[in-house]
N, C-alpha and C positions, 0 to 999 in steps of 0.2 A: 068730196068731186068739184068739178069743174064749175060746177053749176051753184053749188053754194060757197057765197063768196067773206058770210057771216060767222066771228067767229064764236061758239058754244061751248062755254063754260061746263061742259061733262064730259062723257067717256066718248070723243068720237075720236076720229083717228083725224091727222092730216101731214099733208107735206109737202116740201117745198116744191114748185113747178119748176125752178132752176132743175133742178136735181132729175127732173123727170124727161126732161124736155117737154111740157103741155106748157112755158111761159109765153104770151103769144110776143112773138117777136112781129111789137109797134115802132115806125119808124123812130121813135124817141130812144130807145132800146136798143135797135139791131146794133151802129153803127162803134156803142160800146162795148156791146157783146166779140162782134168780128174785131174790134179792134184790141178787146185782151183775149181771146183767140191766138190771133198773133200776133204781141208780143210776148208771149209765154211760150211762141214754137221757136221762137228769135231770139230769147232768152238762154234756151236751151244749151248748157254746160259741156259742150264735146261736137256741136251742134257742124257736119262738114263744112256749114258754108256761112262765114260767121257776115252777115251786113251792120251789126251793128257796129262800130269803130270810131276811135277816135281823129276829128277831120279836124284841119285847122283850117282856117280862113278870115279873111283879114285880120293878122294878129290874135284870133282869138281861136281858144282850144273848145269843139262841142264833143262833148260825152256821147254814144253811146247812140251817132247820126250814121243818116245813112241818102246817101242820093233817090232822086225819083224815078231814076230811070233804075238803081238796080234795085229797087225795091219794087216796080211794076214784073219785072224776069224774075224776082222771089218769089213774088204773088202765082204768077201761073208757073212755073217750075214747083210750088209745093199744091199746086191744086186748088188754091182760095179764089181764084179767076182763070176762066176758060180761054182769054183775048184781052190784049193790050188796052183795049178801051174798057173790056169792064173791069180792072187792075187799075185804070186810072179811076173813073167811077169811085171804087171803095178808096183809093188816096183820099179822093175829095171830098168823102162822105167823114172819114177820118177828122182829114183839117178841119172843114166847116161844125164840126162837133168836139171840138180841142184834144181830142188822141192824138193826132200828130199836129206839127207844127213849122215851117219853115224856119231855117234858124237866124234869122233876121226879120221874119214876120214878113216879110215882103211881098211874095208871092203865095200864091195860090199851089194849090199840087198839081206837077208836073212831070212827064213823063222825058224829066229830062237832067242835066247831072246839076240841080240843084238840091241842096245838101238841107234832109229834116231830121227834126225828132220827133221822139214818144215826147209825148207830158212826162213831167218830172214824177208825175204822181202814178204810174202806170204800175209799179214798183211795188205800191203798198194799195193797190185798188185791187178790190175782190168785188164776187159779183154780189154780198151781199150788201155791196156801196146803193148797188143799181134803185134799188127803192126807191130812196134819196135824189135821185135822178133829176124833178123839178127847183131841187138846187144841186148846182152842176157838183158831180162831185171834181172834175178835174179841174173848172176853172177858179180853187183856190189862188194859185201864183198866175194870172193872166195880167197879162202885159209886162211879163219880166224878157227880154232879148236874147239872154242869154240860158241853157237848162244846162245842168249836168247832174248827176248820181254821186 
């Protein structure tokens, strides 16, 4: 149950709090869960609106990249946010937690025609990685300028 946190080697039943929506959304975990949900929806094959595209900027090709302004519009269209301000705040949270990055690492998240990408480890990130967030899952490749999948 949610009150008992210790594991007992007996005939007790256990459940994963992520599976039954009882995992408390802390400020540290929330951006990763939201980022994974957004990325999963964007990555579905046959999605009628392909936000993640190949873009070329400054002679560099960025795989699975998107513009901040298009991302904000998509977040509202898909019901992740009810207005542009909420969508920008979500974008900023995702960037601050290294879920997304500006293509050249020069800008914070903005509702503008600036190019961003999801962290390259998003394809392999699983909810089971979340308990280890004290050693950030997504920071394995921190400091790289170009991300491609």
